[in-house]
C-alpha positions as CSV (number, residue, x, y, z in Angstrom):
1,X,105.3,98.9,87.0
2,X,107.0,95.8,84.7
3,X,107.4,95.5,81.0
4,X,108.5,92.7,79.9
5,X,110.5,92.7,76.3
6,X,110.9,89.7,74.5
7,X,114.5,88.7,73.2
8,X,115.0,85.5,70.6
9,X,117.8,85.0,68.3
10,X,117.7,86.8,64.8
11,X,115.8,89.7,66.4
12,X,115.7,93.0,64.9
13,X,117.8,95.3,68.0
14,X,115.9,98.5,66.9
15,X,112.5,96.9,67.6
16,X,113.4,96.0,71.1
17,X,115.7,99.0,72.0
18,X,113.5,101.5,70.6
19,X,110.8,101.1,73.0
20,X,113.4,100.4,76.0
21,X,114.7,104.1,75.5
22,X,111.2,105.5,75.9
23,X,110.0,103.5,78.5
24,X,113.4,103.3,80.8
25,X,113.1,106.8,81.2
26,X,110.0,106.8,83.0
27,X,110.8,106.1,86.6
28,X,107.7,104.3,87.5
29,X,108.4,102.0,84.9
30,X,111.0,98.8,85.2
31,X,111.9,97.2,82.0
32,X,113.1,93.5,81.9
33,X,114.3,91.6,79.0
34,X,112.9,87.7,78.8
35,X,113.4,84.8,76.6
36,X,113.9,80.9,76.6
37,X,117.0,81.3,78.8
38,X,119.3,83.8,80.2
39,X,122.4,85.3,78.8
40,X,123.0,86.3,75.0
41,X,121.0,86.3,71.9
42,X,122.4,87.7,68.6
43,X,120.4,90.2,66.1
44,X,119.0,89.2,62.7
45,X,122.6,90.0,61.2
46,X,124.4,88.2,64.0
47,X,126.6,91.7,64.7
48,X,124.8,92.7,68.0
49,X,124.2,90.9,71.1
50,X,121.4,91.5,73.7
51,X,120.9,90.0,77.1
52,X,118.1,88.2,78.3
53,X,117.7,88.9,82.0
54,X,114.8,86.6,83.1
55,X,113.4,83.5,81.2
56,X,109.9,83.4,80.2
57,X,109.1,80.8,83.3
58,X,110.3,83.5,85.6
59,X,108.2,86.6,84.3
60,X,104.2,85.6,84.4
61,X,102.7,88.8,84.9
62,X,104.1,91.7,83.3
63,X,101.6,94.9,83.5
64,X,103.2,95.1,79.7
65,X,104.3,93.1,77.1
66,X,106.3,94.5,74.2
67,X,107.4,91.6,71.7
68,X,109.7,92.8,68.8
69,X,110.3,91.5,65.4
70,X,113.3,90.3,63.4
71,X,113.4,86.9,61.1
72,X,113.6,85.0,64.3
73,X,109.7,85.6,64.4
74,X,109.4,83.1,61.7
75,X,110.9,80.1,64.0
76,X,108.6,81.5,67.3
77,X,105.1,81.4,65.3
78,X,105.7,77.6,65.8
79,X,107.0,77.7,69.2
80,X,104.5,76.3,71.9
81,X,106.4,77.6,74.6
82,X,106.5,81.2,73.2
83,X,102.9,81.0,72.0
84,X,101.7,79.5,75.5
85,X,103.6,82.0,77.4
86,X,102.2,85.1,75.2
87,X,98.7,83.9,75.8
88,X,98.7,83.5,79.6
89,X,100.8,86.7,79.9
90,X,98.2,88.6,78.2
91,X,95.4,87.2,80.4
92,X,97.2,90.0,82.8
93,X,98.6,92.7,81.2
94,X,97.3,96.0,81.3
95,X,98.8,96.3,77.3
96,X,100.2,93.6,74.9
97,X,102.0,95.1,72.2
98,X,104.1,94.5,69.4
99,X,106.7,95.9,67.0
100,X,107.4,95.2,63.2
101,X,107.0,91.3,62.9
102,X,106.4,90.6,66.3
103,X,102.8,90.9,65.6
104,X,103.1,87.5,63.6
105,X,103.6,86.0,67.1
106,X,100.6,87.7,68.7
107,X,98.6,86.6,66.0
108,X,100.2,83.4,66.1
109,X,98.9,82.9,69.2
110,X,95.2,84.0,68.6
111,X,95.3,87.6,69.8
112,X,95.2,89.3,66.4
113,X,92.0,87.1,64.8
114,X,90.1,89.6,63.0
115,X,91.9,93.0,64.3
116,X,93.4,95.4,62.0
117,X,97.3,95.4,62.7
118,X,100.6,96.6,62.0
119,X,104.0,94.4,60.8
120,X,106.8,95.1,58.6
121,X,105.7,95.8,54.9
122,X,107.4,92.6,53.9
123,X,105.1,90.5,56.3
124,X,101.8,91.2,55.4
125,X,100.6,88.4,53.7
126,X,102.2,86.0,56.9
127,X,100.3,88.3,59.2
128,X,97.3,87.8,57.5
129,X,97.4,84.0,57.0
130,X,97.1,84.1,61.0
131,X,93.9,85.9,60.9
132,X,94.6,89.5,61.4
133,X,93.9,92.2,59.0
134,X,97.1,94.3,58.2
135,X,96.9,97.9,57.9
136,X,99.9,100.3,56.8
137,X,99.2,102.7,60.2
138,X,102.3,103.4,62.0
139,X,100.3,102.1,65.4
140,X,97.5,100.4,65.4
141,X,95.3,100.5,68.7
142,X,92.6,97.8,69.8
143,X,92.1,99.6,73.2
144,X,89.1,97.3,74.6
145,X,91.3,94.2,73.6
146,X,94.3,95.4,75.5
147,X,96.3,95.2,72.2
148,X,98.5,97.7,70.2
149,X,100.6,96.8,67.2
150,X,103.4,98.9,65.4
151,X,104.5,98.9,61.9
152,X,108.4,98.2,61.1
153,X,111.5,98.7,63.3
154,X,111.4,102.5,64.1
155,X,107.8,102.7,64.5
156,X,108.3,101.2,68.0
157,X,109.6,104.3,69.1
158,X,106.3,106.0,68.6
159,X,104.3,103.1,70.0
160,X,106.2,103.6,73.3
161,X,105.5,106.9,73.7
162,X,102.0,106.5,72.9
163,X,102.0,103.7,75.6
164,X,103.8,105.9,78.3
165,X,100.8,108.4,77.5
166,X,98.4,105.6,78.3
167,X,100.1,104.1,81.3
168,X,101.3,107.4,83.0
169,X,100.0,110.2,81.1
170,X,100.6,113.0,78.1
171,X,103.0,115.1,79.9
172,X,105.5,111.9,80.8
173,X,105.5,111.0,77.1
174,X,106.3,114.1,76.2
175,X,109.1,114.3,78.8
176,X,110.4,111.1,77.7
177,X,110.5,112.3,74.0
178,X,112.5,115.4,75.3
179,X,114.9,113.0,77.2
180,X,115.4,111.0,73.8
181,X,115.3,113.9,71.5
182,X,113.2,112.4,69.3
183,X,112.6,114.9,66.7
184,X,112.3,113.1,63.1
185,X,113.7,115.1,60.1
186,X,115.0,112.0,57.9
187,X,117.1,113.4,54.9
188,X,114.9,111.3,52.6
189,X,111.2,110.5,52.0
190,X,111.7,106.9,51.7
191,X,110.1,105.6,55.1
192,X,107.4,103.6,53.3
193,X,106.8,101.4,50.0
194,X,104.1,104.2,48.5
195,X,107.2,106.6,49.0
196,X,109.8,105.3,47.1
197,X,110.7,104.2,43.4
198,X,110.8,100.9,42.2
199,X,114.8,100.8,41.9
200,X,114.4,101.7,45.6
201,X,112.2,99.0,46.4
202,X,114.2,96.5,44.5
203,X,117.6,97.7,46.1
204,X,115.8,97.2,49.6
205,X,114.7,93.8,48.7
206,X,117.8,92.8,47.5
207,X,119.9,93.8,50.7
208,X,117.3,91.7,52.7
209,X,117.9,88.6,50.2
210,X,121.7,89.2,51.1
211,X,121.4,89.2,54.9
212,X,118.9,86.4,55.0
């Protein structure tokens, strides 16, 4: 079973690596990182390089597509090569999925029109401008349409565990969760906009602005 994870300049690394760590634990799943061209792409802050192992032209019928997010998606929503590839790949996938603002690309490709979808909280209006309906759920499933979207960054781990359950079975998903020792116990209750003070929200926005 082949899972294609898209990579592009200014990606958010955990959007891709979170699902990778879950999925690659399953012996029947092969993960390939795909992009415009082979070689390194840098993360959204430029500090981390990830390697594209195959081009979009070389991966045409993966069983699963995972499209991560990052500020780089703002360019991809107008990239006809990417959008055409997503549409064509979706014709053959068992599931087409996204993490964070990767849903912007699925929406721009027309796959989320009229559907509820997850994305990062900063991108809700942009997502809806492409015809999707934002929901703050951590993982949003439309199994009849073969679409699963996840909220920001860390939610990709949750989405990938659910994906393993759907593809292989619950026991396999639990085994993968155990192997990565995913047992979240964060020191702060600050993982969503409605959980934090205005001061915390403003500081997060300030940090985003300094990285833009």
